[in-house]
N, C-alpha and C positions, 0 to 999 in steps of 0.2 A: 478484409483483414479481421481476424477474430479478436474479440475483446479479451483482455487479460483478466482472468478471474482466479483468485488463489483457491487452493484446496480448502483452507480454513474458512474462507467466505462461503464456499459451497456447503461445507459442513454446518455452518451457522444457519444458512438458509434451509437446509434439510431438517435441522432440529426444530426450527421455528414452524416449518410447514407440518412436520409430524405432530408437534404440540397442538397446533390449531386443528388438525384433523382429528386428533384424539378427543379434544374438547367438543368438537362438533358432533362426532359419532356418539360419544358418551351422553351428551345432552339429548340428542334425538332419540337414542335408545331409552333413556330414562323417561322422557316425556311419553314415548309410545307405551312403555310399561305402565306408567301411571294412568294414561288415558284409556287403555284397553284391558290389559290383563289384570292389573291391580284393581281396576274399577269392577270388573266382573267378579273377581275373587271376593272383594268387600261386599258386593251385592248379595252373593250367596251366603256369606257369613251373617249379614244383617237381616236376611229374610225372616228367620225365626223370631228374632227380637222385634222386628217391625210388626209381625202378626200379633205378638204379645201386647205391644203398645196399642195396636188397633183394637184389640179386644177390650182393653181398659177404656179406651176412648168411647167405644160404642156402649159399654156398660153404664156410662154416665151420660145423661142427656143435657148436662149443664155445660154450656160453653166456657164457663169460668174454669171448670176442671180441665178442659182441653187446653185452655191458655196456660194453666199451671204446668201441665205435662210438657208442653212445648218449651216453656221457659226452663223447667227443671232439667230436662234432657238435652237442651240446646239443639232442638231439631225443628223443622218446619212441618206443619200439619195442614192437610186439606181434608175436611170431613164433609161427606155428602150423605144426608139422610133424606127420608121422605119429606120432612118438614123444613130442612134448612140446608144451606151450603156455605160453610165458613172456612177461612184459612188463617193461619197464624205463622209469624216468622220465629226464628230461634229465641227472640227476646220475649215472646209471648204477645207481641203487638199484633192486632188484627191487620190483615192485608186482604186485598181483593183476590178472590179465587182465580180471576183471569191472569193475575201475575204469576201464578204457579206454572201456567203453560209457557210463559216467557223464561222461567227459571232464572231470575236475576241474580241469585246467590250461588249459582253453579252447583246446586245440591244434587245428591244422588237420590232420586225418587223411587220408592218402592210402593207399588200399588197393591193394596190388600182389600179383597172383597169378602165381606162377612157372609158365609153360606146361609141361605134360607131367609135372609133379612132384606136383601136388596141394597144394603148399605155399603158404602165404600169409604175407605180411609187411605189417603196417600201420605206416606211418611217420608220427609226429605231430610237426608243426613248430610251434614257438612263434611265433604271429603277432605278438607284441609286438616281437620283434626286427625285423620288417619294417615294422610300422605305427607303432611308437613314435616314430620320427623325424618323423612327420607332425604330431604334436601341437604342437611348436614352430612349425611352419608355420601351423597354424590360429590359434595365439595371436598370431603376428605379423600374420596377416591381419586378425584382429579388432582388434588395436591400431591398425593402419593405417586400418581402416574407421572406428573410433570417433574417431580423430584427424581424419579428413576431416569427419565429422559435427560434431565439436566446433568445428573451424575455420569451417565454414559457419554454424553457429549463432552463433558470436562475430561473424562478419561481418554476419549479419542484425541482431544486437543493436546493433552499431555504426552500421548504417545507420538503425535506428529510434530511436537515442538522441535525435536532434533532436526527434522527436515527443514524447518525454518532457519535454524542455525546453519545448516549445510548450504542452503540456498544463498544466505548472506555471505558465507565463506567463498562460494563459487563466484559470486559477483565481485567480491574483493580481489580475488585472484585475477579475474578478467580485467580489473583495473591496474594490475601489475603489483598488487600488494602480496608478495609471496611469503611474507612472514605471518600470514593469517593462519590461525588455528581455531578449530571449532571444538566445543566441549564434547567429551565422550562420557555420557552419564550412565550408559548401560552397555551390555555386551550382546545384545540381540543383533539382527541383521542391520538395522539402521546404525547402531553403535559401531559395528564392524566397518560399515561404509565411512563413517566419520573418522575412525582411526586410520583407514586407508587414505582418506583425503588428507589428513594431517601428514602422513608419511610422504604423500605425493608432493604437497607444497614444500616440505622440507627438502626433498630431492631436487625439485625445480629451483628452489632458492639457491641450493648449493651449485647447481649447474649454471645458473645465471652469474653467481659470484665468481665461479671458476672461469666462465667465459670473459667476464670483465677483467679479471686478473690476467688471463692469457693475453687479451688485447693490449693491456698496459705493458706487460712484460715483453711481448713481441715488439711493441712500438719502441720501447727503450733499447732493446737489443739490435733493432734495425738501424739505429742511428750510427753506430760504429761502422758497419759495412758501407753505409751510404757515404760517410766521411771519407773512407778509403777509395770508394769509386770516384768521388769528386776530385780527390788528389790525383788519381790515375788519369782522369779526363784532362786535367791540366797539362799532362805530359804528352797527350795526343795532339797531332797537328789538326788545325781547323779543317773541318769537313762537314758535309751534310749529315753523315752518320753520327759524328760527335754531337752536333746540334740536336739531333733526335734523342740521343742518350741523355743529354743535359735536360731536355724537356721532361723526359720520363723521370729523371732523378728529382727535378723540382716538384713534379706532381706527387711523387712518393713522399717527399719531405712534407708537402702540404697535408697529405693524408695522415702521416705520422703525427704532425702537430695537432691535427684535429683529434686524433685518438688520445694523445697525451692530455689535451685540454679536457676531453671527456672524462678521462681517468681522474684528473685533478678535480673536476666538478663533482664526480661521484664521492671522492674523499671529503670534499668540502661539505656536501649535503649531508654526509653521515655525521658530521660534527657541527651541524647548522645551529647558529645562534642568532636569534631575531632581535632587532632593535627598531624603534620607530623610524620609518622612512616615508618621506613625502614623495608619492609617486608622480605628482605633477612635475616636480623638479627633475626627477630621474628621467622621465619620458621626454621632457623638453630638451634635456642635454643630449639624449640620443638622437632626437629628431633634428637638432641643429647640425649634427655631424653629417646628415644626409642632404643638406641644403643644396649642394652642387650636383647631386645625382638626378638624372632624369628618371621618371617624369616629375620629380619633386615630391615633397611630403608636407601635408597640412595637418596641423595639430589643433585639436579642439579640447578644451578642458574647462572645468568649473573654476570660478574665481577662488573658492575656498581650498585650503590644503586637503589633500586626500592621503591620510596616513595609514600605513599598514605595518604590521609587525613582520619585518622582512630583513633580508640581507641585500643591501643596496647594490653590491657588485653582481649578485646573481640576477636581480631584477633588471639591471642594466644589460646584462648579457641576453636575458629573455627578450626584452624589447628590441635589442639590436638584431637578433636573429629573425624576429617576426618582420620587422621593417625591411631588413635586407632581402628576405624572401619576397615580400610584396614588390619591392623595387626591381628585383632580379627578374621576376616573371611578368612584369608589365609589358605591354605591347607598345609599338611606336606611337599609336594614336590613343594610348591610355590617358585617363585623367590622373591627376596627382593622387598619390596614396594618402588616405585619410586615417589619422590616428586620433581616437577619441577616448577620453577618460570621463566616466560618469559615475556618480555615487548612487548607491541604493541605501536601504535602511541599515544594513550591517555588512555590506559588501561593496567592492569597487569593481567596475566592469571596464576592461581595456579592450577596445576594438581596433583592429588594424585591417582596413579594407582597401583592396586594390581593384583595378579595372583590367586585370591581365588575363592570362590563359585560363585560369580557374582549375579546380580539382573536381574530378568526377565524384559523385555522391558515394559510390562504392569504395573509393579510395580515401574518404575523409577520416576514417579511423586508422587504416593501414599506414598512412603517411607518417604516423608518430612512431612506428617501429624502427629500430636502428638499421641502417644500410638499405632502406627502402627508397628506391628512385622510381618515379612514375614513368608513364609511357614517353619515350623520347620523341615520338611523333607529335606530341602536344607541346614540345619545347622544354621538357624537364630533363635536360642533359647535364647541367652543371651541378657541382656539389657532390657530397659523399653520402647523403641520406642520413646525416646525424644531427643536423640543426634542430629539427622539430622534436627529435627524441630528447635532446638536451632541454628544450623548452618544456616538454612534459615533465621531465624530472624536476626542473626548477619549480614548476607550478605545484606539483604534488607535495614537495617538501614544504611549501608554504600553505598547504592544506586548501588549495584552490582547485579549479578545473579549467581545462582548455579544450576547445573543439574548433573545427574548421567548418564554416557555413558558406554555402554558395550564395553569391549576390543575386538579386532578382534578374538583372540584365546580363552581366558578365563579371568574371572575376571571383574572388574569394574573400571572406571576412574571417579573420582569426579572432575568436572571442575568448578572453581570459577573465575569470572571476576570482578575486582574492578576498579573503576576510579583511574587514575594515576595523581599525582600532577606534575605540570610542574617543572623541575629542576630550582633551584634558581641561579641567577647570583652570581658569586663569590664576587661581590662588594656589594651585598645586606647585610644588617645587619642581 
């Protein structure tokens, strides 16, 4: 499985790598220039001046004059005559002639032999005086180059920022938030895609609303024909065919009731008004209603109240649907359904875990779509495929999340996470 790396992250990494490469190449190039080309150029320039200094040194046989020349010009000297061999550092202090060979000061030494005298003067120039002024130039060059790289990187990110908005919009639509709109800040290709995305979400939202309205209208309109069919059935003599028709009518009535309940829920969520609700009390009330149904329901909760800003009736319907599913799809040898409420720092987690038939991993997301019924071979025959869709709608209006997780051994765990209200101070009204 490939790791998820965003385009912005790759751009950041590329900009950092480019900056490091530029610094490394510029530093190596500058060092090479200083150590070879610049050194040779300075040596050629200083050759004539070094010969002039050597001439003055040889003209005076007084070592004190040599010392003064070294100190005045801040250079090192090694003087070899027939009578003596002496060396001085740039401060004029005497040093051992053998130290010149070690070149402890990193000087540029120019060897000058006086023709016809056999005398030799080595003049050592401090290269730092010539090359030291180039380092600010290198620093300025690097700062300028890094500024250009940073500015180009910022420009790239600003150009790609609409893609981030578009990705967030696509993820929101995937969660069913069809009212999502992304900003359109320019009219280039990305801006045109953003505009087309907004038009698409608007059309999808309209289609969903029309479908919901159609289901509600059809459900209302079907009640009158069904009532007439039931009256007509009463006039028919008792027979197997009449019984079959009555079963079909009851099933259709049940489906219409579910659709009307779904329409009522949609209207209620549109005008949702939250109030403090203790989830422990709500869940316990629902669990008690399933006490007589096999394989039974066990409730685990914290001793403290777990309060959420919610609609108590909607939450009651949510828990009832989840527990009903868990009981309905349990097996004869299943353990009791477990319902757990556990607090986190700012959320409340509701877990409804069964030991039943289970849901395939590929169906864990599809099961929340309306009218989706899973493989009948796995025992998923009953219902109309609307219960979990209602659960998702209720959870989303409470700004929570819901998902179906497979249990390690057998069965399924429905996980609901809802925002938790901060506990009130005892002094608050």
